[in-house]
C-alpha positions, 0 to 999 in steps of 0.5 A, a space after each residue: 833327087 831326094 826321096 820321100 818314103 812311106 812304109 806300112 806294115 801290119 802290126 797287131 792286126 792294124 796297118 801302122 806307118 813304120 817309116 814316114 820321111 818327107 823331103 821338100 817340096 813335099 810334106 807328108 802328114 799322117 792324120 789322126 782320122 777314123 779309117 779303121 785298121 788302115 793307115 793314112 798319109 796326106 801329101 801337101 806342097 810347100 808353096 802349094 805346088 811344083 816349081 820349075 826346079 823341083 825334082 821329087 819322088 815318093 817311094 811307097 812300100 805296103 808290106 804283107 796284108 797291110 792297107 794304105 790310103 794316100 790322099 792330097 790336101 787339095 789341088 796340086 799346081 804346077 807353076 810357070 817354068 822359066 827354063 826348058 827342064 820340066 818339074 818332075 814327080 816320080 812314084 815307086 809303089 811296092 805292094 806285097 801279098 794281100 796288101 791294099 793300096 788306094 791313091 786318090 788325087 785332087 786335080 793337078 792344075 797346069 799353070 801358064 808356061 808350066 812343064 810337068 813330067 809325072 812317072 808312076 811305077 807300081 809293082 804288085 808282088 802277086 795277083 792277091 793284091 788290091 789297088 786303086 788309083 784315081 787322078 784328075 788333071 786340069 788344063 789350067 786356071 779355067 776360072 781365069 780364062 786360062 786354057 792350054 797355056 802350059 808348055 808340056 804335060 807328060 804322064 806315065 802310069 804303069 802297073 807290074 805284077 811280080 815285075 812283069 808289065 800288066 798295064 801301061 798308060 802314057 799321055 802327052 800334051 804339048 799345045 804348041 806342037 799338037 792341037 790339044 783340041 784333037 779328040 786324042 787329047 783333051 778335045 773340047 773338055 777341061 778336065 781329065 779323070 783316070 781310074 785304075 782298079 785291080 784285085 778285089 776292087 775290080 768288081 766295083 767297076 760295074 757302077 760306072 756303066 751308066 756313065 759310059 758314052 759321050 755327051 757333046 760339050 759335057 763329058 766323054 767316058 770310056 773304059 775297059 777291063 784288063 784280062 778280067 783282073 783289072 779295070 781302067 777308065 778315062 773320063 773327060 768333062 767340061 766341069 769337074 762336077 759333071 764326073 764327081 759322081 763317079 768317084 763318090 759312087 766308087 768309094 760308096 760302093 767299096 765301103 758298102 762291100 766292106 773293102 775300104 773306108 770312104 775318104 770323101 766323107 772326111 774331106 767333104 
């Protein structure tokens, strides 16, 4: 597997990219956009998504007191798989003392007969780090009537502090083996939203409280604080627009607190 590489370091009071290496099928771009003293990288796909043979990874290093935003150009896609081996995406993130890392993803759309494994391991050098992970998953090309036509989807997200496990979330869905309409899977919904906060970002989780609960056929949202240091939210919804306000309010709150810029202003 060929690794993509991103390394950010604080230079003269601003976060600068000191290494940016792209390997197919991914392309990493550094836009010239106003983000204050924070570095930005946008992930794009050659061909728009993952093929069955793709095995790729990204290694990210945020050096002391640096700040990085990692976003996407648009929806990610996993195309049909003709074999038994899934397309694989691996991310290794290292965040040093006082550094800040924000990862914001557009929906990953699982096409008919696709297989996809994603593993993310984030290691924080200390509790004096601030990180945010926001990711969306879609059950298929729903506008075309395609739902749960993929073969398998596995997502493994773990956060470690000084190499010791702090939070682990694993999700697996294989429609041919386990009914995806079960409440422990996607249920009646078409999108999944995961949000993880840690460090200075954690107090911003208070803005989610009005969304907690279940509205039949519309959404279900549950969340929990983790040892008073972190926070995790999982939301399910029929239409992405239903829970879009969560990410909008989150970035507005972070901007109002002076903790991070709002990347959605540029994007939308």
